[in-house]
N, C-alpha and C positions, 0 to 999 in steps of 0.2 A: 504494500500500500504506500503510495506516495503521500508525503505530508505537504506538498506544495499546493497552494491555492490556485484556482484556475478562473476566478472571476472577481470583479469588483462589486461595489454596491453604490447605487445612486441614492440620494436623499428621497425617501418615499413620500407619497402624498399623505396628508393629514386626515386619512379616512378610516383609521383604526381606533377601536375603543378597548378599554380594559374590562375586566370582569368575566365571571363564569356564568354559564346558563344552566348546565346540567352535568352530572357525572353518572357513569354507567359502570356498575360493578359486574365483573365476570369472575367466577370461581377460578382459583389458580389451576393452571393446566388446561383451561378451556379454550385457549387460543392456539391456532395454527396459522402463523403469519405467512402471507404471500406478498412479495414485494413487487411494485411497479417495475417493469423491465427497463424503463428509461431513467428511473430515479429510485435508488434503493433506500432513500430516506422516507419514502411514501409507501404505505401499506394499502393494497387494494383488495386483499382477501384475508379475512380473519378466521377462516374456517366456517363453522356454523354454530357459534356459541350463543347462549342465552345471556343477555345483559339486563341487569335490573336498574332501571332509571330512577334517579333522585333529582327532582327539580331543586335548584338552589338559587338564591338571590342574595345580593349584598355582601356579607362579610367573608365569603369563601375566596381562597386564593390558591394559585398554583405557581411554584417556583422551582427552577432547576439550578442547582449550585454546581459549578464546574471546578474540580480539583485536579490540577495537573502537576506532576512532580518530575522535574528533569533528572533528579538524583535516582529515582526509582524507575523512571521510564514508563510511568503510568498516567492515565487520565481516566477519571470517573465522573459520573453525572449523578448527583444526589437529587432525587425527585421528591418534592415535598408538597402535599396537598393538605390544606387546612380548610376543613368544612365546618360550616355553621348550619345546623339543622334545627329549626324552630319547632316548638311544641313537644312536650313529653307525652308518650303513649306507651301502653304495655307492649304493643306490637313492635314499635320502634326500639324499645328496650331490648327485646330479643334479637332484633337485627343488628343493633350496635354491638351486642355481646358477640354475635357470630362474626362480625367484621373484625372485632378485636382478636378473636381466636385464629382467624384465617390470614391469608396473604393474597388478597385478590389482585387481578389485573384491573386497572381503572382507566376507562375512556373518559377524557375530560373535554367537554365542549365549551369553548369560549364564546363571548358575545360577538365575535367576528365570523362565526360559522366554522371555525377550525375545530377538528377533533384530534386529540393527541392520545397515544397509547402509552400510559405510564405503567411501569412494572412489567414490561413485556416479557422479560426473561425470568426475573426473580419474584415478581409480585411486589406489593407494597404492604407494609405492616403498620398497624396502629401503634404509634410511638408515644402517644399522649392524648389527653382529652379531658372533658368534663361533662358531667350531667348537672345542669344548673336549673334552679327554679326562680332565680332573681330575688331581689329584696322588695322592690316597689312594683306596683301594678304595671308600669310601663317597661320594666326590665325584661330581658330575654328569658324565656323558659324553653329549654331544649338541650341540645347536645353540641359540643364542639369536639371535633376529632382531628388529629394530626396523623396523616399517613406519610411514611418515609420509606424510600427504597434507594438502592444503589444499582446503577446499570453501567454497562460499557459504552453506551451510546445515548444521545439525547432521545427523548420520547419522539417516536415517529408520528408523522401526520397520517391520518386516514384519508385516502384519496377523495378529494372534493367534500370531505366531511360527511360522506354518505354511508351511514352504517348499514343500511339495507343492501346496497350494492356490494358492500364488503362481507355480506353473509351473516350479519348479526340480527338475531331475533330479540327485539326489545320488549321487556315486560314492564309495564307501568303500574305503579301502586294505586291504591284506592284513595 
């Protein structure tokens, strides 16, 4: 693999926005990734997994931290998803517990229509979180979860953000 870059970057238009729209959980081992033949950073086939959709708004974020060591000859990508899920329910309690026990793959949909595959090889683990009721009536009542994972490459894009074309069957909650 050559480490030489092969393109530059122009100043992009100011038509991008921040924030996340939804996340989709796939049980670990449920993905068989097929890559676009012209761009191996894009996945166009995820096999035929079932993904469980969580709508999110506001306080949820996704960050990738790059660590590169010349001394060790290594580069890693730490993937961190911080979710804020409002409202406490007995059904969500069970789901949060199962998410904490497992290491799911997570598809992350941003407000620009991009979908990223986090934890493609190793999955992501719940590394922290809270179950909160708030103090005042206007405070949040719900869950905060931090998922963390380490991968050899950044999270891949799903081609055109199209989960259906990538073979994903989406289950939406009630």
